[in-house]
C-alpha positions as CSV (number, residue, x, y, z in Angstrom):
1,M,19.0,19.3,-1.9
2,T,17.2,16.6,0.4
3,C,18.1,17.0,3.7
4,Q,19.4,13.9,5.8
5,K,16.2,13.0,8.3
6,K,15.8,10.5,11.0
7,I,12.8,8.1,10.3
8,L,10.8,5.6,12.1
9,V,9.1,3.1,9.6
10,T,6.7,0.5,11.3
11,G,5.9,-2.7,9.2
12,G,9.1,-2.9,7.6
13,N,8.9,-6.6,7.3
14,G,5.6,-5.9,5.0
15,F,5.6,-4.9,1.3
16,I,4.9,-1.1,1.5
17,G,7.4,-0.9,4.4
18,K,10.4,-3.3,3.1
19,N,10.3,-1.0,-0.2
20,L,10.3,2.6,1.5
21,L,12.5,0.9,4.4
22,E,15.4,0.2,1.4
23,H,14.3,3.3,-0.8
24,L,14.7,6.1,2.1
25,S,18.1,3.9,3.7
26,K,19.6,5.9,0.6
27,Q,19.3,9.5,1.9
28,H,18.1,9.0,5.3
29,V,18.9,7.7,8.4
30,V,15.9,4.9,9.2
31,F,14.8,3.0,11.9
32,A,12.6,0.1,11.5
33,P,12.4,-2.2,14.0
34,R,11.0,-6.0,14.2
35,S,7.6,-6.7,16.0
36,F,9.6,-8.2,18.5
37,E,12.3,-5.1,19.2
38,L,9.1,-2.6,19.1
39,N,5.5,-4.0,20.2
40,L,3.1,-1.4,18.6
41,L,0.1,-2.9,21.0
42,D,2.1,-2.2,24.1
43,E,1.8,1.3,24.7
44,D,4.7,1.9,27.6
45,S,6.8,0.1,25.1
46,V,5.7,3.2,22.1
47,H,6.4,5.7,24.0
48,D,9.6,5.1,25.8
49,F,10.8,4.3,22.1
50,L,9.3,7.7,21.0
51,R,10.7,9.8,23.5
52,N,14.3,8.0,23.3
53,E,14.5,8.5,19.7
54,N,13.0,11.7,18.9
55,F,12.7,10.7,15.0
56,D,12.0,14.0,12.2
57,V,9.7,11.4,10.9
58,V,7.6,8.2,12.1
59,I,5.7,6.8,8.6
60,H,3.2,4.0,9.6
61,A,3.0,1.1,7.6
62,A,2.0,-1.7,10.3
63,G,-1.0,-3.5,10.6
64,K,-2.3,-6.7,11.4
65,P,-2.6,-8.8,7.7
66,G,-6.2,-8.8,6.7
67,H,-5.7,-10.6,3.0
68,R,-6.8,-13.5,2.3
69,N,-3.2,-14.9,3.0
70,A,-3.6,-14.0,6.5
71,K,-3.4,-16.9,9.0
72,D,-5.4,-15.3,11.8
73,L,-8.4,-12.8,11.1
74,K,-9.6,-11.7,14.3
75,G,-8.5,-8.9,16.3
76,I,-8.1,-6.3,13.3
77,F,-10.1,-3.2,14.2
78,Y,-8.3,-3.8,17.7
79,A,-4.9,-4.3,17.0
80,D,-4.5,-1.8,14.1
81,T,-6.8,1.2,16.0
82,R,-4.5,0.5,19.1
83,M,-1.3,0.4,16.9
84,F,-2.5,4.1,15.7
85,Y,-3.5,5.5,18.9
86,N,-0.2,4.3,20.6
87,I,2.0,5.6,17.9
88,V,-0.3,9.0,18.1
89,R,-0.8,10.1,21.7
90,C,3.4,10.4,21.8
91,R,2.6,13.2,18.8
92,D,4.8,15.9,21.1
93,C,7.9,12.9,20.7
94,F,8.1,13.6,17.0
95,G,8.0,15.8,13.6
96,K,5.9,14.4,11.3
97,L,3.5,11.4,10.7
98,L,3.0,9.7,7.3
99,I,0.2,6.7,7.3
100,T,0.0,4.5,4.4
101,G,-3.5,4.7,4.1
102,S,-6.4,2.6,1.9
103,G,-9.2,3.3,-0.5
104,G,-10.7,0.7,2.6
105,I,-11.7,3.7,4.0
106,Y,-14.8,4.7,1.1
107,D,-16.6,1.7,2.2
108,A,-16.1,-1.3,0.3
109,R,-20.4,-1.7,-0.1
110,F,-20.2,1.3,-2.4
111,Y,-17.1,2.0,-4.1
112,R,-17.7,4.6,-6.5
113,P,-15.2,5.0,-9.9
114,K,-12.6,7.7,-8.9
115,V,-13.6,8.3,-5.7
116,K,-12.9,12.1,-3.7
117,E,-11.3,12.5,-0.3
118,E,-13.8,14.2,0.8
119,S,-16.8,10.9,0.4
120,W,-14.8,8.9,3.9
121,G,-17.8,9.8,5.7
122,V,-20.7,9.0,3.7
123,H,-20.8,5.6,4.6
124,V,-19.6,4.0,8.0
125,P,-17.3,1.0,6.4
126,I,-19.0,-2.6,7.6
127,D,-15.4,-4.5,7.5
128,E,-12.9,-4.2,10.4
129,H,-10.4,-2.6,8.2
130,G,-12.2,-0.1,6.3
131,F,-14.1,0.8,10.1
132,F,-10.7,1.3,11.7
133,R,-9.6,3.9,8.4
134,Y,-12.9,5.8,9.3
135,V,-12.7,6.1,12.8
136,T,-9.0,6.9,13.3
137,A,-9.9,9.6,10.0
138,H,-11.2,11.4,12.5
139,T,-8.6,11.6,14.6
140,I,-6.2,12.4,11.8
141,G,-8.6,15.4,11.1
142,Q,-7.6,17.4,14.0
143,M,-3.7,16.8,14.1
144,D,-1.2,18.7,13.0
145,R,1.9,17.7,11.0
146,V,-0.6,13.8,10.7
147,V,-1.1,12.7,6.8
148,D,-3.0,9.8,5.4
149,L,-1.8,8.4,1.9
150,R,-4.8,6.9,0.8
151,L,-3.1,3.4,-1.4
152,F,-5.3,1.7,-3.8
153,G,-3.8,-0.9,-5.5
154,V,-0.3,-1.0,-5.1
155,F,2.6,-3.5,-6.8
156,G,5.9,-4.4,-6.7
157,K,8.7,-6.7,-5.4
158,Y,7.8,-8.1,-2.0
159,E,4.2,-8.4,-2.3
160,D,2.3,-11.6,-1.3
161,Y,2.8,-13.4,-5.1
162,A,-0.1,-16.2,-4.0
163,I,-2.7,-13.3,-3.9
164,R,-1.6,-10.2,-5.4
165,F,-2.5,-10.1,-9.0
166,I,-0.5,-8.5,-10.8
167,S,3.0,-10.5,-8.8
168,N,0.8,-13.6,-9.0
169,A,0.2,-13.4,-13.3
170,I,4.2,-12.6,-13.5
171,C,4.7,-15.7,-11.6
172,K,2.8,-18.1,-13.2
173,A,4.2,-16.9,-16.3
174,I,7.5,-17.6,-15.4
175,F,6.6,-21.3,-14.9
176,D,3.9,-21.4,-17.7
177,L,0.9,-21.5,-15.9
178,P,-2.9,-20.1,-16.7
179,I,-3.3,-16.7,-15.4
180,T,-6.4,-16.7,-13.9
181,I,-8.9,-13.8,-13.0
182,K,-12.0,-14.4,-10.8
183,Q,-13.7,-11.9,-12.4
184,N,-13.1,-8.7,-14.5
185,R,-12.9,-5.2,-12.4
186,R,-11.3,-2.0,-13.3
187,F,-8.6,-1.4,-10.7
188,D,-5.7,1.8,-10.0
189,Y,-2.5,-0.4,-9.3
190,L,0.8,2.1,-8.4
191,Y,4.1,0.9,-9.5
192,I,6.1,0.3,-5.8
193,K,8.3,2.6,-7.4
194,D,6.1,5.5,-7.8
195,L,5.5,5.7,-4.6
196,F,9.1,6.4,-3.7
197,P,8.7,10.2,-5.0
198,I,5.5,11.2,-3.2
199,V,6.6,9.7,0.0
200,D,10.0,11.9,-0.4
201,Y,7.7,15.1,-0.9
202,F,5.5,14.5,1.7
203,I,8.8,13.9,4.0
204,E,10.3,17.5,3.2
205,N,6.9,19.6,3.0
206,D,4.3,21.2,4.9
207,V,1.2,20.0,2.8
208,C,-2.8,21.9,2.8
209,C,-4.8,19.1,3.5
210,K,-5.0,15.7,5.7
211,E,-6.0,13.2,3.3
212,Y,-4.7,12.5,0.2
213,N,-5.4,9.3,-2.6
214,V,-2.1,8.4,-3.3
215,T,-3.5,6.8,-7.1
216,P,-2.0,7.0,-10.5
217,D,-4.2,9.0,-13.9
218,E,-5.7,5.9,-15.0
219,T,-7.9,3.1,-14.3
220,T,-7.0,-0.4,-15.6
221,E,-8.6,-3.9,-16.4
222,L,-7.4,-7.4,-15.1
223,Q,-8.0,-8.7,-18.6
224,E,-5.2,-5.9,-19.7
225,L,-3.0,-5.9,-16.8
226,A,-2.8,-9.8,-17.8
227,E,-2.7,-9.7,-21.8
228,K,0.6,-6.5,-20.8
229,V,1.9,-9.9,-18.3
230,V,1.9,-12.3,-21.7
231,H,3.1,-10.0,-23.9
232,V,6.4,-9.2,-21.7
233,S,6.7,-13.0,-20.6
234,G,6.9,-13.5,-24.9
235,K,5.0,-16.9,-24.5
236,N,1.8,-18.8,-25.6
237,I,0.1,-18.4,-21.7
238,P,-3.9,-18.8,-21.2
239,I,-5.6,-16.3,-19.4
240,L,-8.9,-17.6,-17.7
241,V,-11.5,-15.5,-16.5
242,S,-14.3,-17.4,-14.1
243,K,-17.5,-15.5,-14.1
244,K,-18.6,-12.8,-16.7
245,G,-19.7,-9.5,-16.7
246,M,-17.2,-6.5,-15.0
247,G,-16.6,-6.4,-11.0
248,L,-17.2,-3.5,-9.0
249,E,-14.5,-0.7,-9.6
250,Y,-11.7,-0.1,-7.1
251,S,-10.0,3.4,-8.1
252,G,-9.6,7.0,-6.9
253,D,-9.6,10.7,-7.7
254,N,-6.4,11.5,-7.7
255,G,-7.0,15.7,-8.4
256,R,-5.3,16.9,-4.7
257,L,-2.3,14.8,-5.1
258,R,-1.5,16.1,-8.8
259,K,-2.2,19.4,-7.4
260,E,0.2,19.3,-4.4
261,I,2.6,17.7,-6.8
262,P,2.1,19.2,-10.4
263,H,5.3,17.3,-11.9
264,L,4.6,13.6,-10.9
265,Q,4.9,11.6,-13.2
266,F,3.8,7.7,-13.1
267,T,5.5,4.5,-14.7
268,K,3.8,3.2,-18.0
269,L,2.5,-0.1,-16.5
270,E,4.0,-1.9,-19.2
271,T,6.7,-0.6,-18.6
272,A,6.7,-1.6,-14.8
273,I,5.6,-5.3,-15.1
274,K,8.5,-5.7,-17.7
275,D,10.7,-4.6,-15.0
276,L,8.7,-6.4,-12.3
277,Y,9.0,-9.5,-14.3
278,R,12.9,-9.2,-14.0
279,W,13.3,-9.1,-11.1
280,Y,11.5,-12.2,-10.7
281,E,13.3,-13.6,-13.3
282,E,16.6,-13.2,-11.7
283,N,14.8,-14.0,-7.9
284,R,12.8,-17.5,-9.2
285,T,14.4,-19.1,-6.0
286,L,12.0,-17.1,-3.9
287,I,8.8,-18.5,-5.9
288,D,7.2,-21.2,-4.9
289,R,5.3,-23.2,-7.7
290,D,2.8,-25.2,-5.2
291,Q,1.3,-21.2,-3.9
292,L,0.4,-20.4,-7.5
293,L,-1.7,-23.7,-8.0
294,V,-4.4,-22.9,-6.0
295,D,-6.1,-19.4,-6.3
296,K,-7.2,-17.9,-2.7
């Protein structure tokens, strides 16, 4: 039986954090302060908060936005690195630290299909986000009770439908707009609900490794995903691909995760798309159609 724990989720207003907050609150006592309540860039505020609250688990999902829809792309490395070290310097104030990491650590210039965890040090990422992951991985490797859960493609409710492919395709289908693809690529796409039992496991168990690729068993082409969305919609929606050929694959080997959690099961993509399509239909008023008219 799961033991109730006191958990801090940083980034609780973001896609990953908001979903984790909803899920974990059903079983645990969860805190997810907004940035005006806890400034992760302020070392004294972070120390005082962690020292006073005495959390069993901290899930660090906060980060300065670096996606195509971000308003300010400056200072990503500084902000994310400072937030990370403001937390880990207080390591004696809480129990376990789980980090929602990224496949960006493997360097976008040299992605290889089904990359393994130990490949992270082969190249030094040139982008700020990847470099942040690379630098902090050295610290993670030297600490106890800290685990880096490296996410690749994750999709689900609350993600930015203006730029995230599966949600974008679903919303376009709902509004009878063409689904657009810049170039076909293969991705590891994990349904957000499949992340929940994985996080639950790492909350409850001590594990043998410091980092795990959190990916499904199989990659999927964007073209195939678009076709699944069209099928689920039941509409005759065109799929437009701008550039011919296949782009670089973005996928990670999940053998280590599979060994750690042998019973792990993943939702079939079409089932997940049906579930998410239904959610968007029920929350249609949240979709701004104008955001779908320009591809970013």
